[in-house]
N, C-alpha and C positions, 0 to 999 in steps of 0.2 A: 504494500500500500504506500503510495508515494505522494498523495496530495499533501502539500505542506500545511502544517498547523492543525490538521485533522487528527485529534487524539482520542476521541470517545470510542470509536470502533476498535482501535488498537488495544486500549485498556480493557475493554469488555471481552474481546476475543482472547486476550491473554489470561482471562480468569480473574482480573482485578475487580475490586468493588468500587463503584463510582457513586458518590453521593451528589445529588443535584438539589440546588435550591429551587423553590417553586414560587413563581412570580405572577401574581394576578393583576397588580397595578400596572397600567400601560405606560410606564415611564422608563425610557431606556436607561437613565442614570441609576434607577433603582436596580434594574437587572445587572447593570455593569458592576455596581457595588457588591452585590451578592457574589458574583464571580471573583471580583478583586479581593474580597475578604477571605477567599479560600475554597469555595465550592468548586469542584472540578467541572461541573455542568450547571447550567441554569435552564429550567424549563419555563417557557413563556406559556401561560395558561389562556388559550384562546377559545376554550369551550365555555367555561363558566366565568373566566376572568374578563378583563376589560380591553384586551388587545384586539384592535382591528388590523386590517392589512397594512395600512400605512405605519402604524406603530410597530408591527412585526418587522417591517423592513429596516427600521432604525434600531429596534431592540436587538435583533440578531447580531447586527454589527457591534452594538455596544457590549453585548456579552463577550464576543470575541476580543474586543478591546480590553475587557477586564481580565482576559486570560483564561476564560472558561469555554466549554463546548456548549453551543446553543442547541436547545431541544424545544420543540413546539408541540403542545397538545392541541389538536385541531378539534373543531366541533364534530358532532355525530354525523358520519357519512359525508363529510365535506372533503372528498378526495381531491377536488380541484385545489384546495388550499394546501394539501400535502405537497404537491409538486411546486407550488409557488413558494412555500416556506423553504423548501430545499434549494430552489433557485436563489433565494435571499441569502443562503449560507447556513441553514440549519444542518446539524450533523445527526440529528435524531428526530423521529416523529413518534408521538404517542397518539394512537387512534382509539377513541372510546367506543364502547358498545359493539365490539367485534364478536358477533354471536354465532356465526357459521363459517364454514370453509369458503362460501361464496363471498362473504364480507371480507375475509382475509385475502382472497384473491384480488378483490377490487382495491383494497388498500395497497397490496404489493404492486399491483399494476401501475398505480399512480406514483409510487416511490422508487421503482427500479426501472432501469433501461432494459431494452431487449438484450438477451433472449428471455430474461426472467419476467420483466414487466413491459409496460407500454408508456413509460414516462416520456413526455414531450421534451424536445431540446430547447433550452433557453437559459443556461446557468451563467449568465453574464456577470451578475453581481457576486455570486459565490466564487467564481474563478478569480475575480478581482480581489476579493477579501483574502483568498488563499494564496495570492501572489503567483497565479498560474498564467503564463503567457501563451502556453500551448493548451488550448481547450480539449484537445484529444486526450490529454492525460486524465482530465476529469471524467470524460466518457468511459475511459478504460477502467478507472478505479472507483467510480462513484458507488456502484452496487455493493462493493465491499466496505466502503467508508461511510455509508449512510445506514443508521440503525433504525429498524422498524419494530415498534413494540405494540402488540395488539392487546387492548384492555379486556380483561375478563371481569364481568360485572353482573352477570345474570345466570339463572339456572340453565338457559339454553346454551350459553357459552360453555358452561361446565360440562354439559352433555356432549359438546363438540370439541373438547379441549385438545385431544390428540390430532384431530383433523385440522384445527386452526394452527397449532404449533408446527405441524408437518408441512404446511403450505410453503412452497418455494417463495422466497422473498420476504418471509416473516422471520425476523431475527430473534424475537423473544415475546414473552407474555408479561403483562403488567397488571397486577391486581389493583382493582378499584374497591377498597374495603367498605366504604360507606354504601355505595350502590349495591354491592353484593350482599351486605347485611340486610338492606331493605328487601332485596329480591328473595333471599333465603327465609325471611320472616313473613313473606307475603304482605309486605307493607306495614307490618305492625311495629317494627323496631329499627332504630338507627343506632347500630352498635358495631363499629369497625373492629372491635376486639372480641366479638362474640365467639362462642365455641364453634359454631358452624363456619364462620369465616376462618378461624384458626385451622380447622380441618382441611378446608379447601385450599388454604395457603400452601400447605405441605404438598397437596396434589399438584398445584401449579409449579412448584419448585421441581418436583419429581418429573413431571411431564416435560418441562424445559430441559432438564439435565439429560433425560433419556434421548431427546431429539438433538442434543448438542446446541441448544439455544440458550438465550439469556433470560433468567427470571428476574422480575422487578416488581416494585410495589410503591404505593404512596404511603407515607408515614406521617402521622399527625405530630409526632415529637421526635427529637433526636434520640431519645432512649429507645423508642420503638425501632428506629432505623438500625441502631447498633444491635438490637436483639435479632432483627430479621437477617442481618448480615451473617450472624452465627448459624442461622437456619438455612443458609444457602442462597439468599437473594443477592443479586449482584448490581442491579441498578435501583437505587433507593432515592426517591424524591422526599425531601425532608421539610415538613411544616409548610409555611407560606410566608410571603413578605408581610402580609397582614398580621399573621400570628406572631411573627418575630417583632413587628412594631408594637403590637399590644403587650407582648411579654416585656419588652424594654420599658414601655411606659409604666406598666404595673410595678416593675422592679424599682424604678425611680420614685414613683409615688409612695411605695411602701417605705422607702428610706425617708422621704420628706415628711410623711405623716407621723413617722416615729421619732422625728427630731425634736 
């Protein structure tokens, strides 16, 4: 793999653990700071977060400027944004609600060039950010340098776990614990740490490892991320910018109110 400054795929394929900050606020400087402070990757949240296409364009570049690998979570079934985010310079894509092998194939088709997928050509911004003067290098190496993570969030997805992870062009599975807890409780409970989610987490890790793919998950706390690393997860999104901001404010106010 020879694309300069693309490090996410290299680390994950080498079996390393990658911790990613999670950024919902659509401000490139926030995303840049998360990377600059030490996260190896920063995920820009375009499903439930506030990132639009214009913000993603500058946000991806800001993450790279901060020294981290940019990852984008796209909205449900927005496979057009998959290829655009990659053209902007993203090194990874998280796609929510991948429930079937057909969903996985559609995701892979948008993210990978032939012969694996059907991604259209237009990586002018990413090759500029990567310092590539010969765009043929990107065409030759992009399929290996771009990471695709299919989110597992429903009973249907769990029933199709092996078919999804075995789909050519899918590089790994990504647990969405909140939505999965809602699905497994038939809408009665929001508990990302429920026993049902814990059981399926181990299945996701096992299926990924069996297929030689990357297991990942969203974690509401750093402690949870550290625990899941020990259970075999390799791409771990940690907290969110909003959660980190609130935690910092709460810590400061606790000191001030106690003074």
